[in-house]
C-alpha positions in Angstrom: 141.2 98.8 119.3 141.1 102.5 119.0 137.8 104.4 118.4 137.6 107.9 116.9 135.1 110.6 117.7 134.1 109.4 121.2 134.3 112.9 122.7 131.1 114.8 123.6 132.7 118.2 122.9 134.5 118.9 119.6 137.0 121.1 121.5 138.0 118.2 123.6 141.4 116.7 122.5 141.8 114.3 125.4 142.9 110.8 124.6 141.3 107.9 126.3 142.8 104.5 127.0 141.0 101.5 128.5 143.6 99.6 130.5 141.4 96.8 131.7 137.7 96.3 131.3 137.5 93.5 133.8 135.1 93.8 136.7 137.1 91.2 138.7 138.3 92.5 142.1 141.8 91.5 142.8 143.3 90.2 146.0 144.1 92.8 148.6 141.6 95.3 147.2 141.0 97.7 150.0 140.1 101.0 148.2 137.1 101.9 146.1 136.7 104.9 143.8 133.2 106.0 143.1 131.3 108.8 141.3 127.9 110.0 142.2 125.6 113.0 141.5 123.2 114.8 143.9 120.4 117.2 143.4 120.9 120.8 144.7 119.0 120.3 147.9 119.9 121.5 151.5 121.9 119.0 153.4 122.1 116.4 150.6 125.9 116.2 150.6 125.8 115.7 154.4 123.3 112.9 153.9 125.4 111.3 151.2 128.6 111.4 153.2 126.9 110.1 156.3 126.3 106.7 154.7 130.1 106.2 155.0 130.5 107.9 158.5 127.7 105.7 160.0 129.7 102.6 158.9 133.1 103.9 160.0 134.3 104.0 156.4 137.1 106.5 155.9 137.4 108.7 152.8 140.8 109.4 151.3 139.6 111.8 148.6 136.6 113.9 147.7 136.3 116.3 144.8 133.4 117.8 142.8 133.0 118.7 139.2 130.0 120.6 137.7 127.5 118.6 135.7 127.4 119.9 132.1 123.9 121.3 131.3 122.8 121.1 135.0 123.5 124.4 136.8 124.3 124.1 140.5 124.5 120.3 140.3 127.7 118.4 140.7 129.3 114.9 140.3 131.4 113.9 143.3 134.4 111.7 143.0 135.2 109.9 146.3 137.8 107.3 147.3 136.7 105.1 150.2 139.2 103.0 152.2 137.2 99.8 151.8 137.2 97.0 149.3 134.3 94.9 148.0 132.8 93.7 151.3 129.3 93.7 152.8 129.8 97.0 154.7 130.9 98.8 151.6 128.1 97.3 149.5 125.5 98.4 152.1 127.0 101.9 152.1 126.7 102.1 148.3 123.2 100.8 148.3 122.3 103.4 150.9 124.0 106.1 148.8 122.0 105.1 145.8 118.8 105.9 147.7 120.0 109.5 148.1 122.0 110.1 144.9 120.8 110.6 141.3 123.3 107.9 140.3 126.2 106.0 141.8 129.0 104.5 139.7 131.8 102.3 141.0 134.9 103.3 139.1 137.2 100.7 140.5 138.1 98.5 143.5 141.8 98.0 143.9 144.7 97.8 146.5 145.5 101.2 148.0 149.1 102.4 147.6 151.2 101.9 150.6 152.0 105.1 152.5 155.6 106.0 153.3 155.0 107.5 156.7 158.1 107.5 158.8 
């Protein structure tokens, strides 16, 4: 089913496609993509990232995007090299205590690296 007019900006001409709306975590899932927002406070990014470091969870990506309508506040997109296990769930609960919001975008198998 295709829906029209879902953009929040009339100048946005991006097309969206939902591949799978399932919340089921597949076998071999060892990577989690999340998004979270933080207030503009001293040291808050350090505190947010420390929830992973304290649990020896490696990050494979981090990027930030400004929040529309909230100057100097950002949404961070992070990939952690962990699946749906107790350690990862504890890190995300701890992050939720620091962040304005935390959203799990997906849990899936990481691509194999071709290091030779």
